[in-house]
N, C-alpha and C positions, 0 to 999 in steps of 0.2 A: 965701591961702585960695581966693581965685577961682581961680587958677591951677590948685590941687589940685582944684577942683570941675570945671573944664573937663577934666582929664586922667583924672577917673574917669568923666565922661559920655563921653569918646572911647572908653575900654576897654568901658564897657556897650554903646556902640553897635557894635563891633566884634563881640563876643560875639552881639549879638541877630541880626548879619548871618550868623554862624556857624550859629546855632540854625535860621535861615530857610533855609539852604542845605541843612542836614541834613534839615530837615523836609520839603523839596521832593523830596530823593533818597527818602526814606521813602515819599512819595505816589506817586512815578514806580515805584518798585518793586512797590507795592502794586497799581498799575494793570496792570503785566506780569504780576504772579501771577494777577490775576482774569481774564486773558485766556483764551478756550477753547483747551484743547489739541487740536491738530491731529489727524486721522485718521493712521493707520500710513502709508498712502501719501503724504501730505503731509508727514510729520516728515522724511521722507529729505530733502526740499528746503526744509527750513526753515533760516533765516540770521537772523543778528541783525537784518537790516533789516527782513524780514517780521515778526519778532516785535515789533519796536518800532513797528509800524503800529498805527493806532487798532484797538480791538476789532471796530468795525464794518467795517473795511477788510480784517481778517482772516477775519471771517466771511463776507464776500462773495467773497472769494478761495477760502475753501475751499468754498462752495457750487459754484463754477464747476468746480474741480478734481475734485468729486465727481459731476459731471455726465456722462450718458452721452456726450455730444458731446466732452468732454476724454478720456474713455477711449479712444473711437473714433479720435481723432487721435493717441494713445499708440501704439495696435494699428498704425496705418498707418506710423508712425514706424518701430516694430520690424520691420514687414515690409520697408522699404526698408533697413534696417540688415542684416537678414539676407541680403539678396541683392546688396547692392552690393560690386563687387571693387575699387573705386577707391581707398579709403582704407587705410591701416594701423592697426592697433590703437590705436598711438600717436596718431595723427591722429583716429581716432574718439573717444579719451578726451578729446582736447581741445575738439573739437566739441560732445560733451555737456557738458564742463564751462562752456564759454562759453554754450550754450544754457541750461543750469540757472541761471546768474547772472543771463541776461535775465528768465527768469520770475520768480526770486525777487525781484529789483528792481521788477516791474510791479505797478502797482496793479489792481485789479479793472476798473476802467473800459477799461483796455488789453488786458485778456485776451481779449476776444471778437474785437478786430481782430487780435491774435496769431493766435488760433484760425483766422479767417477766411484769414490769410496763408498759414499751414502747410497747410490744405487744399488750397489752390491749388498750393501747391509739391510737396506729397506727391502729388498727381494727375499732376503731370509726372514726377517721380522714379519712381513705380510705374506709368507708362504703358508701353505696348510698346515705343513709339519709343525712349523714353530707357532702358529696360532693354537693348535690343539695343545702343544705343552705349556705355552703360556696361560691358557684357560685353566688348565690343572693346576698349575704353579699358583695361579692367584687365588683358586678355591683353597688349595692346601695352606696358604698362608695368611688366610682371613682371619683366623684367632690368635696369629702371632702378635706378641709384643713388638712395638717399633725396634727396639735394641736387637732382639732374637731374628727379626725379618731381615734387618739390615745386615746381620752377620751371615744369615742363610744366603742371601744374595750375594755376598762378596765370595762365599765357599764356590757359588756358581759360576763366579767372574762376571757377574751382569750388574756390578754397581757402578760401571763407568762408560756406559754406552756410548757417549760422544767419542771415546778413544777405542772403542772395540773394533775389530776387523770382522768382515763376513766370516772369515774362517774360524775366529773366536767366538762368534755368536752360533755356528754350528757346533762347536765343542760344548758350549753351554747347553745347548739343547739336548746334545746327547747325555750330559749329565742329569738335566731333568727327565728324562726319559728312565735313566738307570734309577733315580730315586723313585719314580713313580712306581716301575716294576719291583722295587726292594720293598717299597711299602705295601703295595699289593699282596706280595708274597706272606709278608707278616700278618697282614690282616686275615687271609686264608688260613694261615697256621693257627692264630689266636682263634679265630670262629671254629676251627676243628677242635681245638684244645677245649673250648667252650662246651661243644657239643657232647664231646666224650665225659665231661665232667657232668653236665646235665644227665646224659644217660645213666652214668654211674649212680647219680643220687636218685633219680626215679626208680632204677631197679633195688637200690636200698630201699627206699619206701616201700616199694611193692613187696619185698621180701618181708619187711615188718608188718606190713598190713595183712599179707597171707598168713603169717604166724598167730595174728590176732584173731583172725578169722577162724582158724583151726582149732584154736583154744577155745573159743566161744562155741563151736560146734561140738567139741568132747564136753565142755560143761552141760550144754543144752541135752546131749544124748545121756548123761550120767542122771540128770534130773527127772528126764522122762521114764527112764528104766525104774526109778524107786531107788537106786543105789546112793543117790545124792544126800548127803547128810550135812545139815548146817553145823558150824562148829558150837553154836550155842544151844542145840537142842539136847534133851535130857539122855543119858547114856542108854537106858532101858526102854525107851519109848514111852508107850502108855501102860506098859505091864510092870511098871516099877513097884516091888514089893519093899517096905522099909524093913529094916534089920530089927530083930528082937533086943530088948534091953532098955535103957533109960529113955529111950525115944518113944516107948510106948506109953499112951496115956494112963493114968492111974484110974 
């Protein structure tokens, strides 16, 4: 009887555990259902992690994302996207996905620092100096294969825009300018060498042409003075007298 009572008690304890778990799940679902529905602009970036945040956290995030400062940040970012010639559509898609994942996982306490960081970065990206640098870079990479294009951007430190600081963007701009100057100098040297080779070729051709003209002038002068003799002419001209002997007719 004691053994039977212990077994019954064990089964009851297991059922009690299951019921508590189910009750906890129901409470969690109810808490999620009671959270405020985000605005249309926020729903596009909603993820499981942001939904599972406490209601107060989601409310704070929604308040920041509805602010004028957040909207200005989005407008500045779109301005840069519309002018940049560096990244391909596939690369822009990956950048946006990474940026969206960062925002979705970020608590409200970090969003202000995120906005400050991006305001500083976009000030560089939309500045006149970086615009000129990126326009040159985009033209320079036009005919590059995707793999080489990616490696070249990595060498400049520009493959991870979401995680770059304003200082690193300025350093990348300095690298772009250095490459531009180096390539321009190499082009000048190449053009100078090609011009020298062309001039040398023209001089050589002029020398050959002049020699031909001088030779032709000498030949014409000899012919006009009567001293010119064809190699096929009779040695004695018109005064040839045949020798005596067997050559005389009988």
